[in-house]
N, C-alpha and C positions, 0 to 999 in steps of 0.2 A: 638648020643652020649650024655652022661650026664656029665656036667662039674660042678665043685664046685663054689659056690658064694663067698667063702672066700679063702684068699690066704694062701700059705705056705711060712713062713719066715724061717723055719728051715734050708733050703739050704743056707741061708745067714749066720745065726748064730743059732745053735740049742739051745733050752732051754729057749726061751722067753727073756723078758727084763733083766733078771738076768743071761743071758748066760755066762758061763765061757769062751767060745770061744770069745765072744765080749770083755770081760775084758782082755783076752790075747791080742787081737788085739789092744786095747787101749794102753796097756803097750808097745807093739811093736812099735806103731806109735810114742809114746813119746820118746822112746829110739832111734829109727832110725832117727827121726827128729833132735835130738841132735847130733848124729854121722855125719849126713849129714852137719849140720852147722859147725862142727869141720873140716870136710873135705874141706868145702868151705873156712874156715879161713886159711887153710894151702895151698890152691891152688895157684900156680903161673903159669901164662899162658906161660911164656917164657920157663921155665924148663919142662913144660908138652908138649910143641910142639916137633915134628910135629904130633905125634900120638894122643895126648890129652887123654891118657888112664885114668888119674885121673878125668878129666872133664866128660868123658863118664860114669864112675862109679858114680860120683856125680849126674848127670842127671838121671841115671837109678834109683838110690835110691829115688830121689825127686819125680819121677813119681810113684814109687811103694807106697810111703807114701801117696801121694795125692789120689791114687786109693783106698787104704785101708781106708782112712778117708771118702771118698765118700760112700764106702760100709757100714761102721759103721753108718754114718749119715742117710743113707737111711733106715736102719733097725730100728733105734730109731724113725725116723719120721713116718715110717709105723705103728709102734705100737701106737704112739701118735695120729695118724689120725684115726685109727680104734677104739680107746678108749680114748676119749679126757679127761676123768677123771683119767687116770692112773697116780698115784702120782710119779712113778719112772722115768717118761719120762723127766721132767724138769731138775733134777740134771744131768742126762746123757747128755741131750742136752747142758747144760752149760759146762760140761766136754769136749765134742767134740768141742764146740766153742773155748775153751781154747787151745786145740790142734791145731785147725785151725789157731788161732792167732800165735802160735809158728811156724807153718809151713809157714805162710805168712811172718813172720819175716825173715826166711831163704830165701824165694823166693825173698823178697825185697832186701836182701843183695846181692843175685845173680844178680839181675837186675843192681845194682850199680856197681858190679864187672865187668859185661859185658860192661858197659859204658867205663871202663878204658882200655879195651882190644883194642889195635890199630886196625884200619880198616883192614889192610892186614892180621893180625892174626885171626881176627874174620871171615873174608872170608874163610881163610884156615880151621878154626874150623868147620864152617857150611858145608864145602865141604866133611867132613868125612862121609863115607858110613853110619855109625851108627847114625849120626846126621843130615844128609841131609834131611831126611823126616820131621824133626821138625825145620828146619831152619827158617821157617816163624814165629814160636812161639818164638824162640830165638831172632829173630830180634825185635818182639813186646816187649819182655822183656827188651831188650837193650834200646829201645826207651822210654819205661816207666821209666826206671831207671834214665833218665835225669831229671825227675820231682820230684824225691824222696828227702826227707830231710835226715839229718844225721841218722845213724842207731839207736841211742838212742831215737831220737824223733819219728821215725817211729815205733819203738818197743813200745814206750809209747802210741802212738795213737792206736796201735793194742790192747794193754791191756785195755785202756779206752773204747774201742769199746765194750768190754764184758759187761760193764755196761752202754753202750751208745746205738748205733743202734741195736746191737744184743739183748740187754736186752729189749729194747722197742718193738722190733719185737716179741720176746717171750712173753712179757707181753700182747700183742694184742691177742695171742692165748689163754692165760689164761682168758682174759676178754670175748672173744667170747664164751668160754665154760660156762659162767654164763648167757648168753643171753637166755631167755626163752620167748616164745610168747604164752600167754594165749588165747585160741581160742576155737573152737568147731568143731566137725566132721560134715560132710554134714547132718547127721541125727539130729544134735543139741546137741549131747553128748559133754560135756566139755572135752577139751584136752589141754595139754601144749606141744607146739612144740619147739624143739631145733632150733637153728639158721639155721642149715643145712636143717632140715625138713621143716621149714617155707619157706626158700628160694626156695626149690624144689616145694613146693605147690603153692607158689605165682606165679611162672613162668610157671608151667606146669599143673595145675589143669584144667580139662575140663569145669568146671562150671564158667561162667564169673562173676556171682553174688558172688559166693564163693570167688573168687579171689579179687573182689572189696571190700568185707567185710574184707578180711585178710590184705589188704594193710595198713589201719590205725593202726591195731594192730601191724603189722610189724614195721611201723615207730615209734610207741610209745615205742616198746621194745628198740630201739636204742636211742630214746629221753631220756629214763630213765637213760641211762648210757653215754649220749653224752659228758659230761665233761671229763669222764675218757678216752674216745676214742680221744677226742680233745687233751688232755694232751699227750697221747701216740703219736699221729701223729705229734704234734708240736715238741716234744723232739727228735723223730727219725729224722725228717727233719732238726731240728736245729743242731744236731750233724753232719749230713751229710754236711750241709752248712759250718760249722766251719772247718770241715776236708778239704773241697774244698779250703777255704780261706787260710788255712795253707800251701797249695801247690800252692798258687798263682792263683787259678782258680776262676773266678767270674761268668762264664757262667755255670749255673747248667745243661744245656743241653749237655755240652761237654762230660761228663762222660758216660751218656747213649748212646750217638751216638758212642763213642769210644768202649764201651762194645759190641755194635752190629756191629762193624767194618763197619760202615755205614756213609755216608756223609750227611751233612745238606741239600745239594742240592737234594739228593734222597728223604729225608723226606719231603722236601718242594714240590717236584713233586707229591708225594703220596697224601698229603693233598689237593693239588690243584685239583687233579683228583676226590678225595672224595667230596670236596665242590661243584665242578661243576656238579656232577652226583647224588647227594643225592636225588634230587626231585623225581626220579623214585621210590625210596623206600618210600618216604613220600606218594606218590600216592597209593602205595601198602597198606600202613598202613591205609589210608583213606578208601580204599575198604574193608580191614579187619574189620574196625570199622563198616561199613555199614552192613556187614554180621553178626556182633554181635548186630545189632539194635541200634548202637550208631552213633552220629555225628563225634566224635573223639575217637580214642583209648586211653585208660589209660596206665600208666606205666605197670600195671599188665597184660595188653593185648598184649604187644609188642612181647613177645616170646611164647604166649599161643597157644595151639592147637585150631583148629576150629572144631565145630560140624556142619556138613553139612547134611541136610536130605538125606537119602539114602546112606550115606557113613558109611561103617563099620569102627569103630575106631580100627585100627590095634594095637594089643598088641603082644609083643614078650615075650616068655619065654627066660631065659638066654641062654638056649641051642639053641633055634631058632635064637637068635641074633648071637651067635657064628657061626652057620652054614651059616647064611646069609653073614656075614663079610668074612669068609673064601672063600666062593664061589665067591663073587664079587671082592675081592682082587685078586683072581686068574685070573680074566679076564684081569687084567692089568699086574700082576706080580706074577708068581708062587712062587717066593721067599718071597713076602709079605704074600701070603696065608700060606706058610709053617711056617713063623714066628708067624703069628696069631694063628695057630693051636697049635704051641708049647707053646704059652703063656696060652692058655686055658687048655691044657692038663697038663702042669706042675704047674698049680695054681699060676700064676703070678698076678692074678687079685683079688682085694677085691671089691665086688659089692653088697653085701647084704644090703637090706633096713632095717635098725634098728636104734633105738635111740642110742645116745652116740657117733656117728661118727662125724668127722669134716665135714663142708660143702665143696662143690666143688669137683674137680677131678684133678689128676695129674699123671704123669709118671716119674719115676726116674730110672736111670741105676745103676746096681751093677757091676762095672767094673772088680772086681776080679773073679767073676764067670760067666761073660758074660751073665748076665740075666737082666731083668727089673722087676719093680713092678708097677702096675697100681691101682690107688685108685679112686673109684667113688661110687655112690649109684644108683643101677639099679632098675627102676620101670616098665620097659617094654614098654615105649613109643618109637616111631621112633627116637625122639630126643636123648633118652638114647643110642640107637643103634649107632647113629651118634657120640655121645660122646665117646663111647667105641672104635669106629673105629678111632677117633681122637687120643686117647691115644695109640692105637696100632700102628698108624703111627709114633708116637714118638719112640716107641720101635723098630720099623723096622729101623729107622734112626740110632739108637744106635747100632743095631746088625750088620749093614754093616761096622761099624767102629771098631768092636771089635778086629780085628787082627792088628790094627794100634797102634803106641805108644800112651800112655795116652794123651800127649800134642796134638796129632792129633784128639782126640775125644772131645776136648773142644770147640764145636761149639757154636755160639752166639744164643741168644733167637730168633732173627728174622728169621734166617734160620731154627731153631728148629721148629718154628710154620709152616714152609712150608710143611714138611713131614707129620705132624699131620693133617693139613688142607687138604692135598691131600688125605689122607686116609679117612677123613670125607666126602669129595666130592664124592668119589667113591660110598660110601654107600648111601649117600643122593640121588644121581642120580639113583641108583639101586632101591631105595624105590619108587621113582616117576614112574619109568618104570614098576614096579610091580603092579601098580594100576589097579584094575579091572573095574573101572567105573569113569566117570568124577568127581563125588562127592568125591571119594576116592583120585583121583589125586589132587584135590584142597587141601585137608587136608595135603597131603604129600608135595606138592609145598610150602604150608604155612610153614611146618616144615623146609624145605630146605632154605627158604628165611629168617629164623631167623638168619642165619649166616651173610649174607651181611648186614642185619639191625643192628646186633651187631657191625660189623666192621665200617660201615659208620656213624652210629648214636650213639649207646651207648658208644662204645670205643672212638669215636670222642669226646663225652661229657667228658669222663674221661681225655682225653688229654687236652681239653680246661680248665678243672678245675685245673690240676696239676701245670702248670707253673704260673697260677694266684695265687695259694696257695703259691708256693715257692717265688714269688715276694713279697707277703705280709709278709711271714715268715721271709724274710731278714730284715724286719723292726720291727716286733713285734710278740708276741704270738697271734695266730689267734683264736678267740672265736668260740664256737659251732655255734652261730647265724651267724657269718661271713662265716663259712665253709658251713653251710646249704645254705646260699645265693649264694656263689660261685658255689656250685654244682647245685642248681636250675637254675641259669642263664646259666650255661654250658649246661645243659640238654635242656633248652628251645632253646638255640641257635642251638645246634646240631640237634634237632628234628623240627626246624623251627616253634617253638611255636604251634605245631600241636597236642599235647597231652592234654587230659583232667585232668590227674593226673601225678605227678612226684614222684621221690624218693630222696628228698633232703638229706637223711642220707646215700646215697650210699658211701660217703667218709668214713663212719664208718663201713658199712657192707661189703665192698669190700676188701678182703684180700690183693689184689695187691698193695694197697697204703702203706702197712706195711711190705713189704719184705725188709730186711735190706741190702742184697748184691746187689740189683738192684733197681734203681729208674726209674720212667717212664715205668712201666710194662704195657704199653698199645700199643704204636705205633708198637712194633714188631709183635703184632697179626695182625694188618692191613697189614703190609708188608707181613707177611707169607701167609695171605689169598689171597691177590692179586697176589703174586708171584706164589702161588700154582695154581691159576686159569690159569695163563699163561702156566704153565707146564702141567696142565690137558688138556688144549686145544691142546697142541703139542702131548701129549700121545695118543690122539684119532686119530692122523694122522701119527703116527710113527710105523714102523715095528720092530724096536729094542729099544723100549722105556725103557724096564727094564734095559738094559745095560747103556743107557744114563742117566737114573735117578740115578742109583747107583753110577755112576761116579761123578755126581754132588754132591750127598750126601757125598761121601768120601772126597770131597774137601772143605766141609763147614767150617772146622777149619783151612784151609790152605791158604785162600785167603780173601781179602776184599769182601764185598758184591757186590760191583760194578764189581770187577775183576771176581768173580764167575759167575755172569750173562753174562759177556762178553765172558768168556771162553766156557761156556757150552750152552749158548743160543744165543750168538751173539747179545745182546741187551744192550742199554744204559739206565740204570735205572734213570738217572737224567732227562730224557725226558719222556713225558706222553704216548708215543705210546704203549709201552709194557703193561703198567697198563690199558690203555683203551681197550686192547684186552680182559682183564679179565672182565671189566665193561660190555662189549658186552654180555658176558654169563649171567650176572646178569639181564640185560635188557630183554634177551630172556626168562628167567624164569618168570619175572614180566609180560611180555606181555602174556604169556600163562596163568598165573594166572588170569589176567584181562579178557581174552577171555572166560575162563571157568566160571568165576563168574558173568559175565555181565548179563546173563539171571536171576540170582538170585536177583540182585538189580534193574534191569530194565526189569521186566517181560513184555512179549508181551501182549498187550491188545487184547482180543478176538474181532474179527470183528463183 
């Protein structure tokens, strides 16, 4: 079957960026937010008891507005990602952020109102059939309300945020659109690469020398604008820290842990396991370097493909990738396969390789139409197929929640990365099994091992960098030179001082540091990866995996991370045992890679 490389956004809002339907939705969101706020102002818990009809109406409207805002935001983000130079995107983004601020003000007021509800009435309220399924969210909101300031101050903070965190985050996108990397094609022809194209080439090009030549040009492109990026990062983080202080919070890790419904003990357990077991991946990188004819791998080699004599470099067409994913998803879950096929058939995916697109990849849900949209750039490598499977895993997660109330669909990032990584694991394993020779198997194992390397080493470096930056930012503006030093030291520590080159400007080139509504956009990936490894191991031993998996996913916005694992897996995440089971799978892959490559670096001397 032939599938389109570009997505269809008309099912969200027909007519493009100037869609009348989008404008109508924006007007409706603004009006309904105001009426919901008025309803909240008039609500009295005692007179509304025992049926709580007014509260049910209020909560229904609040969820509908939030879903509509998500739908509109996805649409505008999608257009901006596919065409980073589109001048109509920024004004609409700002308009939607303003609406989000207004909705947040109503939500904050509701949180404070819930604090005032007596315990017995709150228990009675949560027991209502229409509200019972979102009792966990209502309880979270009530707890959060205890930390809020007065309404006027919270509203002011929200308004200031439009020219604070949100503005600096949007400014980052504008800056990235201006980053160009002057370089040359493999044949020597001059070419100017966008940030996204250069990033894909640096990490994925098959020619080691070409990658090595590109790295200095890549770093120089960010060096040329490093002061602008440093200003952006400093002010975004500075606003966040000021907001924390206003709420009496001094620990900048408190919010990201709370956002992920996760304890510090669980995070500590994860990083302990990572630190204790990273050597096996450093050994793998040393072997990879030897295969490249080097003593040590460079930054540009860490995720790179390998060219092994006798190995056919497998390339997928988009249609082949779709068929491969659908087939192997189906081996674990027919429902996952059906969702993937629906995404390809209904054009939920933007994958065309062309200039003018944003770097990276993402999946976002469209809650009003029970759809998703996936953004990436597909070049045909096995890694691209794995990335596509990753994003489709996200889409499957959203799909199994579609019939639940909106509040029950608001799962945290760490468990979000579980479903996506599980989907990626299925395809990566299938790629390895499909190898027709030892040489091809080496190249595919190498592709698969980029994931644990990213989690244990690259993302570990990002995590080491971020608290050190925040600690320094609490005292002063951090200069580009200091940011480079912080990042370089973090990378050296994470990689055991084992690389020949590094990327000190990763703090500038990595979007994750500039996302306004979430800080520490790093450890959830590691959690999701290791959590999915544990689930994957169980899936291979279970006869009713699909039902168990869907049951776990449907609870991801209804329990703390630790309670979710205990209920569905019977494990304690604050202890290393569960995480180590996933590490064993990594070690197994590395051992196979070492076994297969040993003759290539230690050839037998003829007698």
